[in-house]
Structure formats: structure tokens, C-alpha cells
C-alpha positions as CSV (number, residue, x, y, z in Angstrom):
1,M,-2.8,8.2,-11.7
2,K,-6.2,8.9,-10.0
3,H,-7.8,12.0,-8.6
4,A,-7.6,11.0,-5.0
5,R,-4.8,11.2,-2.6
6,T,-5.7,8.1,-0.7
7,T,-7.6,6.0,-3.2
8,L,-2.9,10.3,-6.3
9,A,-5.8,9.5,-8.7
10,I,-7.8,10.8,-9.8
11,G,-11.2,10.8,-11.5
12,A,-11.3,7.3,-12.9
13,V,-13.0,4.2,-11.7
14,A,-10.4,1.8,-10.2
15,T,-10.1,-1.6,-11.8
16,V,-7.8,-4.3,-10.6
17,A,-5.6,-5.9,-13.2
18,A,-6.3,-9.5,-13.9
19,L,-3.0,-10.6,-12.3
20,T,-2.7,-12.6,-9.2
21,L,-1.0,-11.5,-6.0
22,T,0.0,-15.0,-5.0
23,G,3.6,-16.0,-5.1
24,C,4.8,-12.4,-5.0
25,S,8.1,-13.2,-3.3
26,A,10.9,-10.7,-3.4
27,G,12.6,-11.2,-6.7
28,G,10.2,-13.7,-8.2
29,N,12.5,-16.3,-9.7
30,A,14.6,-18.4,-7.3
31,S,16.7,-19.6,-10.2
32,T,18.8,-17.6,-12.5
33,D,18.1,-20.0,-15.4
34,G,16.1,-18.2,-18.1
35,P,14.9,-14.6,-17.8
36,V,14.7,-12.9,-14.5
37,T,11.2,-11.9,-13.4
38,L,10.6,-8.6,-11.6
39,K,7.4,-8.3,-9.6
40,V,6.1,-4.8,-9.8
41,W,3.1,-3.3,-8.0
42,T,1.5,0.0,-9.1
43,G,-1.8,1.9,-8.3
44,F,-2.2,3.5,-11.7
45,T,-5.7,2.4,-12.4
46,G,-6.9,5.5,-14.3
47,G,-6.8,6.6,-17.8
48,D,-3.1,6.9,-17.8
49,R,-2.7,3.1,-17.1
50,P,-2.0,2.1,-20.7
51,G,1.0,4.4,-20.7
52,Y,2.7,2.5,-17.9
53,A,1.9,-0.8,-19.6
54,T,3.7,0.5,-22.7
55,I,6.8,1.3,-20.7
56,V,6.8,-2.3,-19.4
57,T,6.3,-3.8,-22.9
58,D,9.0,-1.7,-24.4
59,F,11.4,-2.5,-21.5
60,E,11.0,-6.2,-22.1
61,K,11.7,-5.8,-25.8
62,A,14.9,-4.0,-25.0
63,H,15.8,-6.4,-22.2
64,P,15.0,-9.9,-23.3
65,D,16.7,-11.3,-20.2
66,V,14.2,-9.6,-17.9
67,K,10.4,-10.1,-17.6
68,V,8.1,-7.8,-15.7
69,D,5.0,-9.0,-13.9
70,M,3.1,-5.8,-13.1
71,T,0.1,-5.9,-10.8
72,V,-2.2,-2.9,-10.9
73,Q,-4.4,-2.4,-7.9
74,P,-6.0,0.5,-6.0
75,W,-3.7,2.7,-3.9
76,D,-5.5,1.7,-0.7
77,T,-4.7,-2.0,-1.3
78,I,-1.1,-1.2,-1.9
79,Q,-0.9,0.9,1.3
80,Q,-2.5,-2.0,3.3
81,K,-0.4,-4.8,1.9
82,L,3.0,-3.4,1.0
83,P,4.5,-2.6,4.4
84,S,4.1,-6.1,5.8
85,A,4.9,-7.7,2.4
86,W,8.2,-6.0,2.2
87,L,9.1,-6.6,5.8
88,T,8.6,-10.3,5.4
89,G,10.2,-10.5,2.0
90,Q,7.0,-11.5,0.3
91,G,6.5,-8.2,-1.6
92,P,7.3,-7.1,-5.1
93,D,10.8,-6.1,-6.3
94,V,9.6,-2.7,-7.3
95,A,6.6,-0.7,-6.3
96,A,4.9,2.6,-6.7
97,V,4.6,2.8,-3.0
98,S,1.8,5.3,-2.8
99,S,0.1,8.2,-4.4
100,D,1.7,10.2,-1.5
101,P,5.4,10.9,-2.1
102,N,6.0,11.3,1.6
103,A,5.3,7.6,2.1
104,V,8.8,6.9,1.0
105,A,10.1,8.2,4.4
106,Q,8.2,5.5,6.3
107,Y,9.7,2.7,4.2
108,V,13.2,4.2,4.8
109,K,12.5,4.1,8.5
110,T,11.6,0.5,8.4
111,R,14.6,-0.3,6.1
112,S,12.2,-1.8,3.6
113,V,13.7,0.0,0.5
114,M,17.2,-0.1,-0.8
115,P,19.3,2.9,-1.8
116,I,19.4,3.6,-5.5
117,T,23.0,3.8,-6.6
118,A,22.9,3.3,-10.4
119,T,22.7,6.9,-11.2
120,G,24.4,8.9,-13.9
121,S,24.2,9.6,-17.6
122,G,25.5,6.4,-19.1
123,D,23.6,3.5,-20.6
124,G,21.3,1.8,-18.0
125,K,21.8,4.6,-15.5
126,I,19.2,6.7,-13.9
127,N,19.8,10.3,-15.0
128,T,18.6,12.2,-11.9
129,D,20.1,15.4,-13.2
130,A,17.3,15.5,-15.8
131,F,14.5,15.1,-13.3
132,A,11.9,17.8,-12.7
133,P,12.7,20.3,-9.9
134,G,12.5,19.0,-6.4
135,T,11.9,15.3,-7.2
136,V,15.4,14.1,-6.3
137,D,15.4,15.9,-3.0
138,E,11.9,14.6,-2.2
139,F,13.2,11.0,-2.2
140,T,16.6,11.6,-0.7
141,Y,17.2,10.8,3.0
142,D,20.6,11.1,4.8
143,G,22.2,11.7,1.4
144,K,20.9,8.5,-0.2
145,L,18.3,8.2,-2.9
146,Y,15.4,5.8,-2.2
147,G,13.0,6.5,-5.0
148,V,12.4,8.0,-8.5
149,P,9.3,9.6,-9.8
150,A,7.0,7.3,-11.6
151,N,5.5,10.4,-13.3
152,F,5.3,14.1,-12.8
153,A,2.0,15.8,-13.2
154,T,1.1,19.5,-12.8
155,L,-2.4,20.8,-12.2
156,S,-4.1,23.0,-14.7
157,L,-7.4,24.8,-14.9
158,Y,-10.1,22.9,-16.8
159,Y,-13.0,25.0,-18.0
160,N,-16.3,24.4,-19.8
161,K,-16.3,26.6,-22.9
162,K,-20.0,26.3,-23.4
163,L,-20.8,27.5,-19.8
164,F,-18.3,30.3,-20.2
165,A,-19.9,31.5,-23.4
166,A,-23.4,31.4,-21.9
167,A,-22.1,33.6,-19.1
168,G,-20.5,36.0,-21.6
169,I,-17.0,35.1,-20.6
170,T,-14.7,34.8,-23.6
171,D,-11.4,33.7,-22.1
172,P,-10.2,31.7,-19.1
173,P,-9.1,33.8,-16.1
174,S,-5.5,35.1,-16.2
175,S,-5.3,36.0,-12.5
176,V,-6.7,34.5,-9.2
177,A,-8.9,37.6,-8.8
178,E,-10.4,37.0,-12.2
179,M,-10.9,33.3,-11.3
180,A,-12.8,34.3,-8.2
181,A,-15.0,36.8,-10.1
182,D,-15.6,34.2,-12.8
183,A,-16.6,31.6,-10.2
184,K,-19.3,33.9,-8.9
185,R,-20.5,34.9,-12.3
186,L,-20.7,31.3,-13.5
187,T,-22.7,30.2,-10.4
188,A,-26.2,30.4,-11.8
189,G,-29.0,28.3,-13.2
190,G,-28.2,25.3,-11.1
191,K,-24.6,25.3,-12.3
192,Y,-21.6,25.9,-10.1
193,G,-18.7,28.2,-10.9
194,I,-16.1,25.7,-9.9
195,A,-15.8,22.2,-8.4
196,L,-13.5,22.4,-5.4
197,A,-12.8,19.1,-3.7
198,D,-11.4,19.2,-0.2
199,N,-11.0,15.5,0.7
200,Q,-9.8,12.2,-0.9
201,T,-8.4,14.3,-3.6
202,I,-5.4,15.8,-5.3
203,Q,-4.6,19.0,-3.5
204,M,-6.6,21.9,-4.9
205,W,-6.8,24.1,-1.9
206,P,-3.0,24.5,-1.4
207,V,-2.8,25.9,-5.0
208,L,-5.5,28.5,-4.1
209,Q,-3.5,29.4,-0.9
210,W,-0.3,29.8,-2.8
211,L,-2.0,32.0,-5.4
212,E,-3.5,34.1,-2.6
213,G,-0.1,34.6,-0.9
214,G,-0.3,32.0,1.8
215,D,1.2,28.6,2.8
216,I,0.7,25.8,5.3
217,V,4.1,25.4,6.9
218,N,7.4,27.4,6.9
219,G,11.0,26.3,6.4
220,K,11.1,25.2,10.0
221,N,8.1,23.0,9.6
222,C,5.9,25.2,11.7
223,S,2.4,26.0,10.8
224,V,1.6,29.4,9.2
225,V,-2.1,28.8,8.4
226,Q,-2.9,30.9,11.5
227,S,-0.6,33.8,10.4
228,S,-2.2,36.9,8.9
229,D,-1.0,35.9,5.5
230,G,-2.3,32.4,6.0
231,Q,-5.7,33.5,7.2
232,K,-6.0,36.0,4.3
233,S,-5.1,33.4,1.7
234,L,-7.9,31.1,3.0
235,S,-10.6,33.7,3.5
236,T,-11.4,34.6,-0.1
237,W,-12.2,31.1,-1.3
238,A,-13.7,30.0,2.0
239,D,-16.2,32.9,1.6
240,L,-16.8,32.0,-2.0
241,V,-17.8,28.5,-1.1
242,A,-19.6,29.1,2.3
243,K,-21.4,32.3,1.3
244,D,-21.5,32.6,-2.5
245,K,-22.0,28.8,-3.0
246,V,-19.6,28.7,-6.0
247,S,-18.9,25.0,-5.2
248,P,-20.7,22.3,-3.2
249,V,-19.2,21.7,0.3
250,G,-17.3,18.6,1.1
251,L,-16.6,17.2,-2.3
252,T,-14.3,14.3,-2.8
253,G,-12.0,14.3,-5.8
254,A,-14.2,11.8,-7.6
255,E,-17.4,13.8,-6.8
256,A,-15.8,17.0,-8.2
257,D,-14.8,15.1,-11.3
258,S,-18.3,13.8,-11.8
259,L,-19.8,17.3,-11.3
260,F,-17.5,18.7,-14.0
261,S,-18.1,15.8,-16.3
262,A,-21.8,16.3,-16.1
263,G,-21.5,19.9,-17.2
264,K,-22.7,21.1,-13.8
265,A,-19.5,23.0,-12.9
266,A,-17.7,25.5,-15.1
267,M,-14.2,25.0,-13.8
268,E,-12.0,22.5,-11.9
269,I,-8.4,22.3,-11.0
270,N,-7.1,18.9,-12.1
271,G,-4.3,16.9,-13.6
272,P,-3.7,15.5,-17.1
273,W,-5.2,12.2,-16.3
274,A,-8.7,13.8,-16.4
275,A,-8.6,15.2,-19.9
276,S,-9.6,12.1,-21.9
277,G,-12.6,11.4,-19.6
278,Y,-13.9,14.9,-19.8
279,K,-13.7,14.8,-23.6
280,D,-15.4,11.5,-23.7
281,A,-18.2,13.0,-21.5
282,G,-18.8,15.5,-24.3
283,I,-17.6,18.6,-22.4
284,D,-16.6,21.5,-24.7
285,L,-13.3,21.4,-22.9
286,G,-10.7,24.1,-22.4
287,I,-7.4,23.6,-20.5
288,A,-5.5,26.7,-19.3
289,T,-2.5,27.3,-17.1
290,I,-3.2,28.1,-13.5
291,P,-3.7,31.9,-13.3
292,V,-1.2,34.2,-11.7
293,G,-1.5,34.9,-8.0
294,V,-1.5,38.1,-6.0
295,D,2.3,38.4,-6.4
296,G,2.0,38.3,-10.2
297,K,3.4,34.8,-10.4
298,S,1.8,31.4,-11.0
299,S,2.2,28.5,-8.7
300,T,0.7,25.0,-9.2
301,L,1.0,21.6,-7.6
302,G,3.6,19.2,-8.9
303,A,2.2,15.7,-8.2
304,I,4.4,12.6,-8.2
305,A,4.2,9.0,-7.2
306,P,7.5,7.3,-6.1
307,L,8.9,4.1,-7.5
308,S,11.1,2.3,-5.0
309,I,13.0,-1.0,-4.8
310,S,12.6,-3.6,-2.1
311,A,15.5,-4.0,0.3
312,K,15.0,-7.7,0.0
313,T,15.0,-8.0,-3.8
314,K,17.2,-10.7,-5.3
315,Y,17.7,-8.6,-8.4
316,P,18.9,-5.1,-7.5
317,K,20.8,-4.7,-10.8
318,Q,17.8,-5.5,-13.0
319,A,15.4,-3.5,-10.8
320,Q,17.6,-0.4,-11.2
321,E,17.8,-1.0,-14.9
322,F,14.0,-1.1,-15.0
323,L,13.9,2.3,-13.2
324,A,16.5,3.7,-15.6
325,Y,14.4,2.7,-18.6
326,W,11.1,3.9,-17.0
327,T,12.6,7.4,-16.5
328,S,14.6,7.4,-19.7
329,K,14.2,10.2,-22.3
330,S,12.7,8.0,-25.0
331,A,10.3,6.2,-22.6
332,Q,9.1,9.5,-21.1
333,Q,8.6,11.2,-24.5
334,K,6.4,8.3,-25.6
335,F,4.6,8.2,-22.3
336,S,3.7,11.9,-22.5
337,L,2.3,11.6,-26.0
338,Q,0.2,8.7,-25.0
339,T,-1.2,10.0,-21.7
340,G,-1.1,13.8,-21.8
341,F,1.3,14.0,-18.8
342,P,4.2,16.4,-18.9
343,P,7.5,14.5,-19.1
344,L,9.3,14.1,-15.8
345,R,12.5,15.1,-17.5
346,T,13.5,18.7,-18.1
347,D,15.6,17.8,-21.2
348,L,12.3,17.2,-23.1
349,S,11.1,20.7,-22.6
350,D,11.9,21.7,-26.2
351,D,10.7,18.4,-27.8
352,A,8.8,19.5,-30.9
353,E,6.2,16.7,-30.7
354,L,5.4,17.4,-27.1
355,K,5.1,21.1,-27.6
356,A,2.7,20.5,-30.5
357,D,0.4,18.4,-28.3
358,P,-2.4,20.7,-27.0
359,T,-2.8,18.9,-23.7
360,V,0.9,18.1,-22.9
361,S,2.0,21.6,-23.8
362,V,-0.2,23.2,-21.2
363,F,0.8,20.9,-18.3
364,A,4.5,20.9,-19.4
365,S,4.6,24.7,-19.4
366,Q,3.9,24.8,-15.7
367,V,6.6,22.3,-14.6
368,P,9.1,25.2,-13.7
369,N,6.5,26.8,-11.4
370,A,5.3,23.6,-9.8
371,R,5.6,23.0,-6.1
372,L,5.5,19.7,-4.2
373,Y,3.0,19.4,-1.4
374,L,4.5,19.3,2.1
375,P,7.9,18.1,0.9
376,H,10.0,16.4,3.6
377,V,7.6,17.7,6.3
378,P,7.6,15.3,9.3
379,N,4.3,13.3,9.4
380,A,3.2,15.0,6.2
381,T,0.4,12.5,5.5
382,K,-1.2,13.2,8.9
383,V,-0.6,16.9,8.6
384,D,-2.8,16.7,5.6
385,S,-5.4,14.3,6.9
386,D,-5.6,15.5,10.6
387,G,-4.8,19.2,10.2
388,Y,-5.3,20.6,6.7
389,V,-8.3,18.7,5.4
390,P,-10.4,19.3,8.5
391,L,-9.5,23.0,8.4
392,I,-10.8,23.4,4.9
393,G,-13.9,21.4,5.8
394,E,-14.6,23.8,8.7
395,I,-14.1,27.1,7.0
396,T,-16.1,26.1,3.9
397,R,-19.0,25.4,6.3
398,G,-18.9,28.8,7.8
399,K,-16.6,28.5,10.8
400,S,-14.4,31.6,11.3
401,V,-11.0,31.4,9.6
402,A,-9.3,32.8,12.7
403,S,-10.7,30.1,15.0
404,A,-10.3,27.2,12.6
405,T,-6.7,28.1,11.7
406,K,-5.7,28.5,15.3
407,S,-6.9,25.0,16.1
408,A,-5.4,23.6,12.9
409,G,-2.1,25.3,13.5
410,Q,-1.8,23.6,16.9
411,T,-2.5,20.2,15.4
412,I,0.0,20.8,12.6
413,D,2.7,21.9,15.0
414,G,2.1,18.9,17.2
415,L,2.5,16.6,14.2
416,T,5.6,18.2,12.7
417,G,7.4,18.7,16.1
418,C,7.7,22.4,15.5
419,G,9.9,24.0,18.1
420,Q,11.3,20.7,19.4
């Protein structure tokens, strides 16, 4: 997974797998003689990529009658090619459709994906009861399941121990107020207190809003950024960036990652995919849970990418078996140890090996408090790109929060159909 919503991930240079896209017809093999070949597309080009390759290899060993031809390409490429490929029957059997979980809704509307019915706790079944909170609802429309999580990542607080020590700070912040104070104290000598991306990124700002007691929309899908709580939740960090210069303005996710990797920022909110790269960069790395908010509780983002099955696949049985294996307890335990991701299954919360892993344990401990971003909000992708991202860009450049949130609230309500 990459550190960018449009390019879910996140801090790694995208490389395209040396696999061809030609001949990607639904189902692959026209004949049932010999092994069935499932065509699979994913956008996992980052440091977690080998973990997904291991799942495929192990699945093929356990299912000698099924071969998996997995093509790895940037998310932008998938988003450009997949809609028409599936509509015309030329697409893959299975795809991680986007780094944006809300993208599943669009494929449901165009009838491009099939309902997943092989659920349960038996052999070869997809045990949805064991999935992380909210993930089943996220991919369920009109009572039917159209996707499963390819992964489940929480965001944690990365910090540079060397820069903390130089500033006389011994421990990572335990509250959002401490994090704000630390960000100011650490902004000195050409170094920034925190690298806060606001575009082409995993969502950092919603986490800050939640910690400060605010939100973006309410249960009726109406904007609340312009409410008193919404404005208050944005003001603290907007002022820290615009006035105290604790972070550069307008950072993309990749730029924020580079800033932290270079030792020029003391903190960053990021996912498990970033850990190995920061260690390789020589950062004296610390990873801590997101601090508690103004209500005394911690909230962080739960990031997922959906795996869905083409409505035109010739192999619905094998495709569902593949998803069952991908999300199985054994595959997820191995994947977590290899990548640092928390497992997407709650029945691995007490696994001794995972709890002993210093990276996995931090991210996994936050799964119960993780929140999805704009779950089932109509036009969620455009709410983000046309409403929320421009809002953050304005307030971090000095525009008044009251004025910016009023305009953003109108845009968001128009996109969600609030009041209609």
C-alpha cells in the first residue's frame, strides 16, 4: 500500500510488475483443461508488495488446480483502465479496485462486480465475522457483499528519537495537546515539528479533527465542518501550520514522507508500510500510538483497499476461494509478520508472535479505535477531493476557518445530497 490516496500508498516509489496486461480477458482460460488461471490486478507497489506475492504463492501451493496471474501497477492506472475493462469483459477476475474503499460503490452501480456469497466459517469460506470493525458494512450494498479488505492498516505516530532528544523531549506525546506543544518545540534549526500532508495522501487531517473533537459529516451525510465544533477542531492545527510553521504547506504524501526520511521533520502520521523505508533511511525511529484526543479517547484512521470480483468472471467459485485464502487466519498472520501491517482479522489479536513484533503490535493495538474515512457517504471521493482537501489547503495558507468551512460545507452538502 502506498502513501497517497490517488496514486492508498504511500511513501514508496511505484514500480510496475513485469507482467503484461495483454490478454486480460475475464477468467483467463477459455478451457477447463488443466489449471484455471485467475487474472488479478492490484496497486500494491510499495514496501508491502512482497507480502501480497507471498499470499499468491502460498495459495497456489494449497490449490494446485488454480494459477494466479497477478499484475501490479499504480493505482492511477487501475482507476483509468478497470472500469471499461470490466464493462467489456476484458478485465481481471479479481482486482483491488482502488486505494479508495468508496470506489466499490461505483462498480456496484455499473453492475461490474458480483455479490460475494461464499461466506462462513467452513473450509474455503470467507469468514466475515472475523474481519476488523466496519469493513463488512463498508462493502455491503442493499444487503449484498461486494468486496473484502485486501488489508487493514491503522495510522500511528512516527517520531525521530534523535530530534526529540535534541529538543529535550524524552517521550512521544500522550495527548493531542502535548503533540501540538511538541510540534512547536521541535520546529527549530531548519527542522519541522511535523510533516502534515494535505493532498495526494492517506488522510492525516481527519485524524487531527477527530482528536480535537470534530468531524466532516454527520449521520445524515450533512457537513459539520462549519459547525462550532468543526471549526474549533480545525483551528488549532491550521494555526500551527499557518502561523507557527510547524509543517510546510501543501505537502503531498510522498513529500511528507521524504521530509521525514531526510530527518527534517520530527513527527509524521503514517501507516505500517512506511516503517521499513524510514529505518533504511537511517532514522532513529520511534513508533507510538496516536495520542488521546480532547475527550480522553484515541481515534485513528483505518485504511483499507477492497478486493472485488468481476461480474463477468468465468470462475466465480475459484475467485471466492482465492479471497477466502487471502483473508484466512494463517495467511493474515504470515502477512502481518512480513509487512508490519496489523491483521485484518480480530481473531489474531492475541497471537503471541504478532504481539511480540514491535511494529505490528503498535498498529494492531489501535484496530479497535480505528475509524474509516467517509464510510458510505455519497460521492465520498469527490467530497474529499472537491470539498475537504481544498478546505485544508485554504486554512493552512491563512484563510479564516469560518469563511473556508462555510464554503466547504456548501460544497460537501451539494455532493452528498444533504437534505434531499
